[in-house]
N, C-alpha and C positions, 0 to 999 in steps of 0.2 A: 041676703041671700048667699045661698051656699056654691054658685055659680059665678057671684062676684067675688067671691071671698078669692077665689083662684086667682092667679096669677097669669097672664099671657103670656107663654114659654117665650116668644120671639123680642119681648118686653122686657124680658130678663136678661136676654142676650146682649141686647143693644147697650142696657143697664150696664151691663159689667164691661164693656168694651170702654164705654164712657168713664170707668171707674180708674183711679190711681195707679191699684196693683195691673188690671189689664195692659196698662200703658208701659208698665215697665218690664213684663214678659215681651210681648212684641220687641221691643227696642233690644233686650236681651240678644232677640233671636237675627235679629236683621245683624247685629257687630257680630256673630258666631259664624255666618255663614262666608263672607271674604275669607276667615282665614283659615276654614276648611278647602276653600279654591286655594289655597296660598300651598298649603300643606302640600295636596295633592300634585300639585306642579311641582315641586322639589321634588316629591317619591319616585313620580316618573323619570323627570331628567336622574333625580343618582341611579336607579334604576337600568336609564339608556347607556349613561357612562360605564358603572359593572359591566354589562354586557359587551360594550364596545371593546375596551381592555383584553376581555376574557376572550376576544374571539382576533386579537391583536396576538394574545400569548400561544395563543395554539393553531396559528397558522398553517395551511400545508402547501404545497410546495402546487406551480399551479396548472401542473397535469394530474393531480391528484382532487378527485371532485367530493364533497360529502358522501355524497352519495353514489356507492360506485356501480359499476356495469354488472360485475359479480351479483349484488343485492338486486337491482332491478331482473338479472336472468333468473336469480331463484323463484320471484315473486310472478314470475311473468310464466314462468314454466307450470306454476301451478294450475293457469286457466290455459293450459294447453293450446298458446299462442305463438305458432313458429314465425310465421311472417315480421311481427314485433322484436321476436328473439332475433333474426336476421338483421332485423331494421338498428337495433341498439347494436348489436357486432359492429355491425359496417360504421357506425359511427363513431364506435371506439377507436375504430382502425383509421378513419381520417383524423378523430384527434391526435394520433399517434404520430400519424404520419407529417402531422401540422408542426408538431413540435421536433421530428427527427429530419436531418436531412437526407432526401433520395438520392441513392447514388446511382450513375447512369452504370447504365448496360454496358458489363465490358466482355472481356473473353472467358473469365473466371462464372460468368452466371451462364454460359452455355454448354450442353451436351451433344458432341457430336454422337449418330447414328450411323455408321457404314457397312450399307450393302454390298456382301465380300463371295468369292465362290473359291472352291478351296481346289480348283482344276486350275486355276489362272490366280492363282493369290502369291505364288513366288515371281511373278513377274510384277501384278498390277501395285505389291506393297510400293512399289519404288515413289508410285505416284505418290503414294499419301505420305511418304515421304521427306517430298518436295514443300510439302504445307503446313504439315502436323508439328506444332510444337509443345513436346509431354510435358514442358515446364510451366507452361503457362493454360493449356488446351485440357479437354477431359474429353475422354469420348471412347465409344466400345465398336469394335469391327464384329459384327454379326457374320459366323461363317455358318456352311450348310454342312461341313462335316471336318472331323480333324485334318491339320494340316503338319509337316515338319517341321519336329523344332517350336511346338505350338506351347509346351511347357516351359521354352528357355523364353526370359522374356531381350524383346529387343525395346532397349531405352527410348529410341527413336520414332515406334509405332504406337497406337492407344492398345488397350485392353484385347482382348480375344475373345467370345463368347460365342456357343454351336447355340445356334438358334434354337426354340420348342419346337415338339412336335406337331405336324400340321396334318397329321394325317386322317383325324376325323374331321377334316372340311372337303367335300365337295369343289369337287373342279371337272369344269368339262368344254371347258376350251380346248377344240383339238387341233390349234395352231400354237397355242402359247405352252409355258409347261408349268408346271404348280408350285416352282420355287417360289411364283407373284407371292401365293400365298404367306410364305415367309419373312417373304419382306416386307409387304406391308403391315405387320405385324411388328416392325422394329422399334415405333414410336414407343409403342404400349409396354414391350418387354425391356427397354430402354426404361421409361419411366417407373415400372417395379423393382430393380434398382436400390431403389432410395435413396437416389443419392442426393446432397443436400441443398440449397442456395441454389436452384437451378430457375430459370426464366423460360430460356427457349431447348426445345429439343430441335436439330439441325440435323437433315437427312439426306444421306450422298451415297453414292458408290463408287468401288474400288479404283474406277478413272476417272474422277472428281477432283480436280486441283479447286480450293479455296484462295481466296486471297482474305483473311480472316479478314482484317483490318477493317478493308470496307464491306466486309457482314456485319458488323458490328457498325459500323454508320446507318448501315438502312434499321437493324433492327431498334437503334435507337430512338428511332422515329416517335415507335408504335406502344402502346401501352402494354407489358408483360402480362398485367392481372385480369385484361381481357380475352376473348377465343380472338386470335386469328392463325389462318392459316393462310403463309405469307411462299410464295414464288415464281413462275412463268413460263411460256407456252412453250411448244414446238418453234422451229424454223418453219418446220415446214407444214404449211396449210393443209394437205393432207389426213395430214396425222393429227392435225387438231379435229378437222370434220371428223374423222374416225372414230376416235375418242373424248376430248373433249376442249372447247378452249378454256374452260372454267378449272381444269385440270393443271394440277402444279406435276411438272417432269421431275421426279426422283433423281433421277441423271446428276440434271443440269441443278440440282438442291431444290430441298423447302423448309422452312421454317414456321415451326408448331408453337403458341405461348404454353407453359406450362398448364393453366386451370384447362382450357383446350385440349391437351394429352391426358387427362385424369377424366375427361368428361368422355374423351374416346374410347379410354380401354376401358370403360363402365359395358361399354353397348359394341367396341367392335367385333368382336367375336361372334355373334347374332347377325351383326349388319354380316359381317363376309358369308356365311350361308344364304344368305339371301339374295348371291351377286356370284353363283357357281359360272354363270355363260361369260365373265371378263376376262379381258384378256390379261393385264398386267398388275402388277401393285399397283402403282401409282390410279389406275380408275377404280381400285376398288377403294383404295386414300378418299379420295374424290365422292363416291358412294358414299360412304359413311360420310363425309363431311356435311353431303348432300343433306341426307338425313335430321345432324346436327342444327340446319341450317347456316352453316355459317361457308360463304364465299371465298375465292379465291381473292385475297388483295394480291397485285400484281407489281411487280418487281423485275424490269425488264434485262438484269446485270446478272440474274442467272440463267446462264447460257446451257442450255440443253444440247445443240449443236446437231440438229438430228440434217447433218451434211456429208457429202462424202467431199476428197479433195483439197484444194487447199483452203485455209481459215483467211488469209490475208484479207479477201475484201470485206469481210465482218470484222476482223478487229483493225485495218486502218481505218473502217467507219461507224468505230466504234458508239454506241446511243451515249443522251446524256445525260450518265446515268453510273454511278460506279462499278467497275465491275469486281463482281462475285463472285463466279465461278465460271470454268470451261471441263467441258464433258465429250465422252465420245474420241478422249484422248488418241485410242488403237486403230480407231477409223480412220482418220484424218491425218494429213501428212505434217510432219512435225513443224512448227510454226515459224522457225529459222531454217535457212538454207543450210546446209554441210552441217546439219547437226541429229545425231536421233531421239527422238520425242522428248526423253528423259531428260539429254541434253540442254535441249531448245527449252523448256521450262524451266530448270532451273537457272538459266542465263536471263531468261524472266524476271526470277525473284530479285537481280541486281538492282534494277529501275523502282523495283515492289517496296525492296527499303527505304530508299532513297525519297520517294514519295508516293504512298501506295492510292491516294486520294484520285492523282493524275495521273494514274498508269490506265494508256493506251485511251487517252482522251484526247478527240482530235480539235486541232486548232487548224484556219485556214486564213490566209492569205496569198498577195498576188508579190509579185517584183512588177511596178511600173514600167521603170525601163526595159527591161525585156521579155515584157507582157507573158508573163512566165504565172503557172497558178501553182502555188505550195499549198501542199496537206500535210501538217503535222502529225503523226500518232503518237501521243510522248510515248519514251520507252521502249517502245518497237521500230518504228520505222517512216522515214518520210519520204512525199511521194514529188517529181517536179512533174507537171506538165507545159506543152509548150500549147501557148493558146492562152483565151479567161473561159474558166467554167465559172459557175453560178455557185455559190455555194448551197444552195437547193440540191445541185446535181450531184454535188461534192459528198454531201452527206451522204447518199444510200451508196448500199454497200455494192462493189461492181461485183459481177458475178464471176469470181476464179473459183466454184465451187459447186457442186452437183447436188440433186434433190435426193432427199435419202429415198424416193421412188424416183429409179435414174432416168427412167420414161417418161416421167414431169417434165414440163418446158419450163421456163423462168417466173408464169405467174403462177406455179403452185406452191408461191412462197408466201410467210403471214408479212410481208413488210416489202417493199417499194425496192427495185432491184436496177443498176445498170450496165450497159457492158461495160466491158473491160476499155475498150476506144472504137471510136466510129472513123476515126481515121487515122491512117498506118502512123501519121507526124503525132498523133494524139495518145498514143500509149506512152502511160509513166514512165520514168527512170522513176527506178526503187532505191531505198539507201536505207538497210537494216542496223539495229543498234550494235554498234562494237566496243562501246564503253561508255563506261558512265562514274564519274566521282560525283563529292561534294566540295564545292567553294565555300570553305568557311569564313575567309577572307568579305565574300560576298555576298555570303548566307543564300550562295542560289546551287542548284544543281548544275552540272555540263555534261551534257550525254552527244556522244557522237556516233554518226552513221554513215555507214561504207556502204561504197558504188555493190550494188549487185548486178552483175555481168550480164543481161539477156541479150539475145541477138534484137536489135532494133531494127526495122525497114528502113530503107533511102526515104528521104522524106526530102521535099525540095520546094517547103516553104523558108520564104525570105526573110526569115529571125533568128533570133540566135537560138543556140543549142545548147544545150544543159549535157549530151554528150562527155563537155571537158574536166565537168565536176568530178571531184573520187571523194571529197568528204563535204557532209554539215553538222556542225556545232550548235545544237541547240545550249541555249540560256533559260533556265526556269529555277523560282525559288517555290521551294517544297510550302506548300498551300494546303494544311490538314484541317483545313475548317470552310475548303471549297463546297462539300456538300451542307452546311450548315446555312449557305444563303437558297436564295432560288437558280432552279438550274440554266447553266449559261455558261456556254462552251468557251473556254480562252479564248482570246485573242495573240494572233502572231504577228511579226514583224519582221524583215528582211532586211539586213542592217549590212553596212560595207566590211568587209573583209579584205586583210591587207595578205592573205595570205593567197597564190595562186591554187585553181584547183579547187577551191571551198567555199563555201558557204556559211555565213550564221547567221540563225535565228535567234529572235527575244521571242517567249513565250511567257505570258500573264496574265493575270486581272484585265478587265479591258476597261481601256480609259475613257472617260467622259468623252460620250459621243461618236465615240469609235464603233466602228462596223467593218464588214467583211465588205470592202468596196476595190476598184480600180478607181 
C-alpha cells in the first residue's frame, strides 16, 4: 500500500544518527568547541593587556580627571540645573584645596576700613600711626570731607578717600548725626575697591588702636569662606540695653568675612532705607546682619571702652583673651601716668613687640612669707596688696573708671567689678612699666616696673609693708602660641631678689598641678 511504502520521519532521523557518517560529524563538532573557547580567552587577554598599556602611556596628573568639571557644567547648563552646577563647582574647589596647602590668615589678608572725621583728623591721625604698618597692612581712611595735605602721601598712614554721597538716605533720629549712614557703608565701599586676596574687612575708628598680631590670632580661628561678623559689646550695660547685646561696637572694631561683605553690599542700601530712625552706624550694621541672619560672634578682646576716667582697673584685670583693640582714647586718661595719650600708647608698643600674645595678660600669685597678694598685668603694671585676696576677686576689674552714663552706679556695667579697696590697708601699691628688653642668652623678656607714688593711708596692721619696694623685675619667656592652647592664665612665682628694694617675679605657663593659692 502507498501508506506502507512511505518511511516514518522519526525512524529516518534515528537511522542517520546510528550511521558512521553521523558519528563523524558529531565528533568533529565536539573537538571544535574547546578550540573556540581557547581562542576567545586569548583574544580577551590580549585586548586587556593592550588597553592597560595604553592607559599607562597616556596617564594624567592626579588632579586632572578624564572628565573635567567644565564638561559636566556644559552638559548640566542645558538642563538649567543651577544647584547641581554649584555642587560640582564646590566639589572642584574642595579637590583643589585638598591638593594645595591652605595658607594661614595673615596681615596681608586683612583690609582695614577706618572711619574718620575731617575736623578731628589732624589730631587723631597720630593714633593710627602708632599701630598701622604700611609695609605689611592694607587700609583705607574714609573721611567726610577733604583735609589739608590730602594729596601729599604720608608713608605712615593708609590711603585716604572721601565717602560716597548719602543724601538720598533718610535719617530721622534727633539725637544722632546722619554721618552714621556714611560710616555704616564703609565695609561695602571698601569692598567695591576690588582689592585682591582679601579674607577679612576690619572696621575701626580714627581713635582706635589695634594690636594687629592679636587680631590675626583671633581671625585665624574662623573660616574666612563662611559668613562671620566678629566683635564685642559695650562695657556699659545701659548702652547694650539701648542698642543691642548682639551688636558689635565699631569703635572697638569688628571683622566681617569677605563672603559676608559681598552679601551685605548687595542689600545694604535697601536695608539702610528701612531703618531711618536708628542712632548710629553700628546699629544699622547689626540691623542688616539680622536681615541676613548672621549673629554676632563675640570676641571680648575688642574693647569699646564706653567709660570715663582711668582705664587702670580694666587693663590690670584683662580677660583671658588676646588684647585686640583700645578705643575712646580721647575720652579716658593716658594709660601710663606722667605722659600724653599718644606717648603712653607708644610706650605700650615696647612690650607689644617683645610678646604681643602676652600683652596685658594677668597672673596672680602670693608672697607667702609676707602674706602679700601679687597681680601682674604683663607689659603694663604690677600690683602688691597687703593680705590675701582670692583669684576670684583679683580677676575682677577694680572700679577706677566711671560709667558712660555718669549718674549710673557700679551695677550698670556688663561685667562684675570690685571697689578699689575695702580697707585703707588694702589699697594696692602700683608699679608701672619703666623698661623692657629681650635677654637672648636666656630666651626671656625682662621687664621692669617702677613704683607709682600715690599717697597711702596709715596702716596699723602688723605685717610686712610694701612701702620699701621701689622696683619689680618680671622674667617671662615669649609665648607666641599662647592662644593656640585652651584659655588659661599664666602662673607667676615670687622669687628671692638679692637687690634691696626690689622684687623678682617669674611668669610663665603653669606647671603640672600648679594653682594660685597661699
